[in-house]
C-alpha positions as MATLAB code, in Angstrom:
seq = 'MSTTTHHERNITVLGYPANQGRWLLIPLGMIILLCLGSVYSWSIFRIPLENELGISATESLLPYTFVLVFYAALMPITGFYIPRLGSRLTIAIGGMVVGLGYILSSFANQIGLLILTYGVIAGTGIGIVYGVPIFVISRWFPDQKGLAVGLTIVGFGLSPLITAPIVHQLIAAYSVRPTLRVLGITFTVIILAIAMTMKLPPQRWHPQQTIAAAPTISPPTYPRNLLKSRSFYGLWLCYAIGTLVGLSAIGISSPVGGEIIAINPTVAASSVSLFALFNGISRPLFGWLCDRFKPHYVAILSYILTLIACILMMKAQAGQVVTYLTAFCLFWFCLGGWLAMAPTITLRFFNPEQYAQNYGLVFTAYGVGALIGTLVTGRIRDILGTYNYVFYPMAFLAILGIILANLLLKPEKIITDSSPN';
ca = [
       0.000    0.000    0.000;
       1.467    3.366   -1.008;
       2.297    5.883    1.705;
       2.552    8.827   -0.689;
       0.768   11.846    0.783;
      -1.376   14.267   -1.171;
       1.288   16.935   -0.680;
       4.017   14.657   -2.083;
       1.890   13.827   -5.124;
       1.551   17.558   -5.872;
       5.299   18.329   -5.794;
       6.416   19.753   -9.123;
       9.789   20.498  -10.703;
       9.842   23.250  -13.340;
       6.083   22.933  -13.710;
       6.043   19.149  -14.199;
       5.217   16.369  -11.716;
       8.371   15.633   -9.735;
       8.892   12.172  -11.260;
       9.160   13.711  -14.720;
      10.410   17.215  -13.949;
      13.449   16.036  -12.008;
      15.007   14.825  -15.280;
      15.110   18.446  -16.490;
      17.478   19.315  -13.661;
      20.186   17.068  -15.133;
      20.783   19.095  -18.345;
      20.568   22.305  -16.298;
      23.225   20.972  -13.922;
      25.285   19.921  -16.939;
      25.178   23.493  -18.279;
      26.435   24.914  -14.969;
      29.315   22.437  -14.924;
      30.007   23.107  -18.604;
      30.577   26.770  -17.706;
      32.880   25.801  -14.839;
      34.754   23.253  -16.969;
      35.858   26.016  -19.337;
      38.989   26.258  -17.156;
      40.198   23.158  -19.006;
      40.378   25.372  -22.120;
      43.038   27.582  -20.509;
      45.681   26.369  -22.976;
      44.014   28.488  -25.682;
      44.634   31.643  -23.638;
      48.284   30.870  -22.929;
      50.032   31.902  -26.161;
      48.079   35.180  -26.593;
      48.797   36.060  -22.954;
      52.476   35.096  -23.285;
      52.768   37.468  -26.247;
      50.783   40.289  -24.653;
      52.304   40.146  -21.161;
      55.781   38.980  -22.162;
      55.699   35.944  -19.863;
      57.215   32.483  -20.180;
      55.371   29.214  -20.839;
      55.904   28.189  -17.221;
      54.406   31.463  -15.964;
      51.398   31.205  -18.259;
      50.573   27.838  -16.670;
      50.427   29.265  -13.130;
      46.852   30.700  -13.295;
      45.570   27.255  -14.346;
      47.513   25.559  -11.542;
      46.051   27.962   -8.973;
      42.529   27.414  -10.364;
      42.816   23.676   -9.691;
      44.256   24.199   -6.205;
      41.579   26.678   -5.071;
      38.809   24.686   -6.764;
      39.811   21.606   -4.755;
      40.410   23.573   -1.527;
      37.019   25.330   -1.511;
      34.976   22.165   -2.056;
      35.165   20.903    1.560;
      34.660   24.422    2.977;
      31.576   25.089    0.861;
      30.008   21.796    1.874;
      29.549   23.039    5.434;
      27.813   26.246    4.325;
      25.231   24.796    1.914;
      22.835   23.769    4.746;
      22.963   27.349    6.084;
      22.802   29.301    2.837;
      20.686   26.929    0.762;
      21.555   25.421   -2.602;
      20.263   28.262   -4.794;
      22.028   31.068   -2.918;
      25.282   29.076   -2.787;
      25.248   28.562   -6.565;
      24.385   32.236   -7.133;
      27.260   33.446   -4.929;
      29.714   31.057   -6.556;
      28.537   32.007  -10.037;
      29.124   35.691   -9.340;
      32.605   34.932   -7.979;
      33.455   32.894  -11.103;
      32.244   35.711  -13.360;
      34.117   38.315  -11.311;
      37.323   36.299  -11.642;
      37.039   36.204  -15.436;
      36.090   39.887  -15.714;
      38.922   41.077  -13.454;
      41.329   38.839  -15.405;
      40.549   40.876  -18.506;
      42.128   43.913  -16.796;
      45.184   42.094  -15.374;
      48.395   43.450  -16.907;
      50.895   41.188  -15.131;
      51.110   37.523  -14.260;
      50.729   38.082  -10.504;
      47.384   39.809  -10.984;
      46.271   37.104  -13.401;
      47.071   34.422  -10.823;
      44.987   36.350   -8.274;
      42.001   37.083  -10.520;
      41.800   33.889  -12.559;
      43.565   31.377  -10.330;
      42.388   32.459   -6.881;
      39.080   34.266   -7.477;
      37.691   32.196  -10.370;
      39.045   29.020   -8.746;
      37.256   29.904   -5.513;
      33.994   30.419   -7.398;
      34.324   27.049   -9.116;
      34.951   25.372   -5.774;
      31.828   27.027   -4.340;
      29.531   25.991   -7.206;
      30.832   22.604   -8.378;
      29.370   20.300   -5.753;
      25.970   21.963   -5.375;
      24.199   20.825   -8.597;
      25.509   17.312   -7.899;
      24.113   17.489   -4.358;
      20.694   18.757   -5.515;
      20.330   16.232   -8.342;
      21.434   13.319   -6.163;
      18.652   14.223   -3.710;
      16.072   14.171   -6.531;
      17.360   10.743   -7.674;
      17.600    8.549   -4.561;
      16.751    5.583   -6.786;
      19.395    6.251   -9.492;
      22.110    8.272   -7.782;
      25.025    7.009   -9.867;
      23.385    7.504  -13.239;
      22.071   10.971  -12.365;
      25.382   12.182  -10.936;
      27.332   10.668  -13.830;
      25.142   12.397  -16.405;
      25.397   15.729  -14.594;
      29.184   15.827  -14.401;
      29.468   15.030  -18.116;
      29.190   18.807  -18.522;
      32.501   19.427  -16.768;
      34.354   16.707  -18.662;
      33.084   17.613  -22.117;
      33.347   21.378  -21.602;
      36.591   21.751  -23.604;
      34.912   20.214  -26.662;
      32.350   23.039  -26.611;
      34.074   25.973  -24.959;
      37.514   25.625  -26.576;
      36.303   26.309  -30.162;
      34.149   29.221  -28.923;
      37.071   30.723  -26.993;
      39.355   30.299  -30.013;
      36.903   32.147  -32.274;
      36.350   34.936  -29.751;
      40.086   35.496  -29.312;
      40.552   35.580  -33.093;
      37.736   38.110  -33.458;
      38.181   40.335  -30.382;
      41.575   39.422  -28.793;
      42.177   37.798  -25.406;
      41.025   40.481  -22.927;
      37.541   41.109  -24.343;
      37.128   37.329  -24.578;
      37.720   36.938  -20.835;
      35.207   39.731  -20.200;
      32.559   38.177  -22.452;
      32.999   34.776  -20.796;
      32.759   36.301  -17.313;
      29.507   38.101  -18.077;
      28.029   35.113  -19.931;
      28.877   32.589  -17.212;
      27.463   34.866  -14.504;
      24.139   35.278  -16.316;
      23.806   31.557  -17.124;
      24.710   30.333  -13.633;
      22.471   32.884  -11.886;
      19.516   31.954  -14.111;
      19.902   28.217  -13.535;
      20.606   28.672   -9.808;
      16.934   29.530   -9.282;
      15.921   26.039  -10.454;
      18.296   24.141   -8.129;
      15.891   23.633   -5.249;
      16.191   20.617   -2.977;
      13.278   18.183   -2.678;
      11.480   17.713    0.663;
      13.515   15.669    3.108;
      13.418   11.907    2.402;
      11.524   12.487   -0.852;
      11.315    9.412   -3.084;
       9.830    8.827   -6.542;
       6.244    7.653   -6.194;
       6.843    4.208   -7.631;
       9.374    3.361   -4.908;
       7.314    4.588   -1.967;
       5.141    1.476   -1.743;
       8.150   -0.748   -1.157;
       9.942    1.620    1.214;
       8.362    0.451    4.520;
       9.711   -3.084    3.993;
      13.308   -1.905    3.576;
      15.561   -1.742    6.634;
      16.786    1.752    7.490;
      20.215    2.435    5.966;
      23.193    2.515    8.300;
      26.020    5.020    8.147;
      29.191    5.687   10.140;
      28.509    8.482   12.630;
      31.993   10.011   12.334;
      33.305   10.153    8.778;
      36.920   10.720    9.801;
      36.898    7.609   11.994;
      35.464    5.431    9.245;
      37.638    2.848    7.517;
      35.526    3.129    4.376;
      36.234    6.895    4.193;
      39.981    6.298    4.100;
      39.499    3.485    1.622;
      37.521    5.775   -0.684;
      39.947    8.666   -0.175;
      43.007    6.567   -1.026;
      41.353    4.924   -4.038;
      40.151    8.301   -5.335;
      43.604    9.840   -4.831;
      45.233    6.998   -6.787;
      42.639    7.210   -9.573;
      43.031   10.974   -9.976;
      46.821   10.945   -9.538;
      47.265    8.474  -12.390;
      44.509   10.007  -14.537;
      45.607   13.635  -14.191;
      49.239   12.653  -14.690;
      48.314   10.945  -17.958;
      46.199   13.883  -19.109;
      49.044   16.287  -18.405;
      51.506   14.352  -20.580;
      49.140   13.202  -23.356;
      50.562   15.486  -26.037;
      54.293   15.348  -25.131;
      54.179   11.542  -24.891;
      52.608   11.380  -28.331;
      55.396   13.513  -29.746;
      58.317   11.994  -27.829;
      57.570    8.266  -27.754;
      55.232    7.757  -30.710;
      56.507   10.576  -32.974;
      52.875   11.300  -33.732;
      51.803   13.649  -36.508;
      50.898   17.097  -35.025;
      47.494   17.025  -36.751;
      46.694   13.634  -35.222;
      47.935   14.903  -31.854;
      45.533   17.849  -31.954;
      42.511   15.748  -32.893;
      43.398   13.006  -30.396;
      42.669   15.331  -27.446;
      39.049   15.584  -28.608;
      38.899   11.776  -28.781;
      40.319   11.468  -25.268;
      37.850   14.062  -23.925;
      34.989   12.105  -25.491;
      36.024    8.956  -23.603;
      36.404   11.031  -20.438;
      32.821   12.226  -20.817;
      31.265    8.875  -21.773;
      32.767    7.106  -18.776;
      31.028    9.330  -16.211;
      27.419    8.163  -16.632;
      28.663    4.627  -17.372;
      30.643    4.274  -14.140;
      27.868    6.001  -12.200;
      25.396    3.485  -13.595;
      27.731    0.595  -12.719;
      27.996    1.854   -9.115;
      24.199    1.768   -8.875;
      24.141   -1.904   -9.837;
      27.329   -3.489   -8.513;
      29.413   -3.328   -5.360;
      31.633   -0.247   -5.614;
      34.895   -2.090   -4.987;
      34.245   -4.256   -8.054;
      33.756   -1.153  -10.209;
      36.898    0.451   -8.749;
      38.928   -2.701   -9.452;
      37.673   -2.654  -13.049;
      38.965    0.902  -13.466;
      42.372   -0.044  -12.050;
      42.621   -3.084  -14.347;
      41.914   -0.855  -17.356;
      44.552    1.597  -16.090;
      47.057   -1.240  -15.705;
      46.378   -2.375  -19.272;
      47.004    1.201  -20.482;
      50.298    1.330  -18.559;
      51.482   -1.984  -20.025;
      50.603   -0.800  -23.535;
      52.678    2.371  -23.067;
      55.620    0.504  -21.486;
      55.979   -1.410  -24.765;
      55.024    1.440  -27.111;
      57.437    2.475  -29.853;
      57.599    5.151  -32.512;
      54.833    4.838  -35.080;
      52.459    2.785  -32.888;
      49.665    5.351  -33.027;
      46.874    2.857  -32.313;
      48.638    1.668  -29.159;
      49.040    5.268  -28.000;
      45.437    6.211  -28.739;
      44.091    3.068  -27.041;
      46.189    3.587  -23.910;
      45.345    7.254  -23.461;
      41.655    6.720  -24.217;
      41.750    4.251  -21.293;
      43.589    6.738  -19.036;
      41.061    9.502  -19.738;
      38.176    7.011  -19.540;
      39.199    5.853  -16.062;
      39.733    9.382  -14.749;
      36.220   10.326  -15.861;
      34.996    7.158  -14.194;
      36.506    8.173  -10.842;
      34.893   11.598  -11.036;
      31.545    9.774  -11.168;
      32.398    6.923   -8.799;
      33.647    9.087   -5.926;
      30.455   11.161   -5.453;
      28.257    8.113   -6.048;
      30.138    5.990   -3.491;
      30.036    8.913   -1.032;
      26.247    8.960   -1.372;
      26.077    5.198   -0.942;
      28.455    4.757    1.998;
      27.681    7.859    4.068;
      24.638    9.805    5.177;
      23.244   11.446    1.989;
      21.739   14.245    4.084;
      25.324   15.334    4.746;
      26.582   14.703    1.220;
      27.894   18.223    0.590;
      30.154   18.123    3.654;
      31.156   14.488    3.118;
      32.063   14.831   -0.543;
      33.940   18.031    0.176;
      36.252   16.030    2.433;
      36.495   13.145   -0.048;
      37.298   15.618   -2.841;
      40.524   16.673   -1.129;
      41.892   13.425   -2.589;
      41.475   14.994   -6.045;
      43.571   17.993   -5.035;
      46.319   15.807   -3.582;
      46.287   13.549   -6.647;
      46.475   16.565   -8.974;
      49.435   18.161   -7.182;
      51.481   14.985   -6.713;
      50.714   13.607  -10.162;
      51.685   16.697  -12.135;
      54.840   17.314  -10.067;
      56.108   13.722  -10.064;
      55.630   13.010  -13.765;
      57.524   16.150  -14.705;
      60.287   15.285  -12.253;
      60.648   11.751  -13.637;
      60.963   13.194  -17.141;
      63.565   15.725  -16.013;
      65.686   13.160  -14.125;
      65.490   10.178  -16.507;
      65.164   12.108  -19.765;
      62.102   10.275  -21.091;
      58.428    9.703  -20.328;
      58.870    5.934  -20.795;
      59.549    5.429  -17.098;
      56.465    7.350  -15.942;
      54.239    4.356  -16.638;
      56.011    2.011  -14.208;
      54.976    3.862  -11.024;
      51.533    4.334  -12.577;
      51.248    0.556  -12.998;
      52.389    0.035   -9.395;
      49.708    2.472   -8.190;
      47.042    0.647  -10.219;
      48.013   -2.645   -8.531;
      48.005   -0.911   -5.131;
      44.568    0.459   -5.954;
      43.240   -3.031   -6.680;
      44.483   -4.203   -3.273;
      43.111   -1.180   -1.373;
      39.744   -1.352   -3.123;
      39.381   -5.030   -2.258;
      40.306   -4.454    1.392;
      38.876   -1.042    2.273;
      36.355    0.166   -0.305;
      33.354   -1.406    1.400;
      30.533    0.148    3.439;
      30.594   -0.006    7.218;
      27.316   -0.894    8.854;
      27.938    0.475   12.316;
      25.280    2.889   13.521;
      21.729    3.251   12.318;
      21.513    6.985   11.792;
      19.521    8.003    8.748;
      18.712   11.428   10.184;
      20.970   14.430    9.670;
      23.234   15.359   12.544;
];
């Protein structure tokens, strides 16, 4: 017998009954993340800025590095403020900060100011906004968390495919500074408009078709203290390994193609679009897999695919373009998978009412993986003179990930506590 109340039956999303209207939130969340993911198109700004500001290639990379650092750092902080500010206001504030960062960057006349405006300010805005659409949509999809989250974050992964050509055309038509200004204004307007739609459902809302079965299901159990939970450290370590290897591979995709494979520059340019496509496809796929299988099995699958990619590149030689493309499609595929698995597993293992705070803490693994991965791969290349040896520690980490996932990446059923603390 259904326990759906009259009030619950009348809940609407964007003017449609909640069961149908909730699906409209996914493309809206994708658009927000598409705007944020434009930071991955920073490489298009680098040469024009190097010429205009008279800076080196290393200096022109610094704003992008600071964006990633502040984006990762603000995620856990923002998670604790969402319950106080509300999802819509949090997105609106973050959207304005992102836009402000881009607009102020258009007036920066030295690299230090550009690091502050783009790296610190825009990065802070991204960190404020990023987790909120995921949080809202996961609450509207308690029955299909992985699929919904995976589809939403496709926007961030595929953003370069859409924003990079637009940015290139704008720079060609108006130069780099007006382009930054146009993007800042556009992103602010888009994010503010969509923010108004990102309203959370009533607490413990479920789709009508699942309500009838709900009373027969035992209450879910969650660890009371996240930082004392073995499963938290298992997830954190597995996520750090997945992002460390994935971001390392992404960072060296082009130079490896040129150095080891002697790839044609035209093929190298088009291959990045292919890699990004695999990075986007994997997100809903791995989210869907996490809905249907035990998370440690899905994590082990990703590590096995990573290990295969490492072995392929250990044996790669000049002219083996197919080997190179296959390996790096797998690297990008698995990184995208982790960006869907981590939030989905967080929702599954820990109290979903506290998802924003919980995933903020889990997401610090991404920041650690990004910093270590990019620094270590470059150092290996500098010391040993080739990227060939980068894939050996990557393979070791993939094997370590398989072991950790099997031992630690499992839910702890300790305390029945389905209410928010």
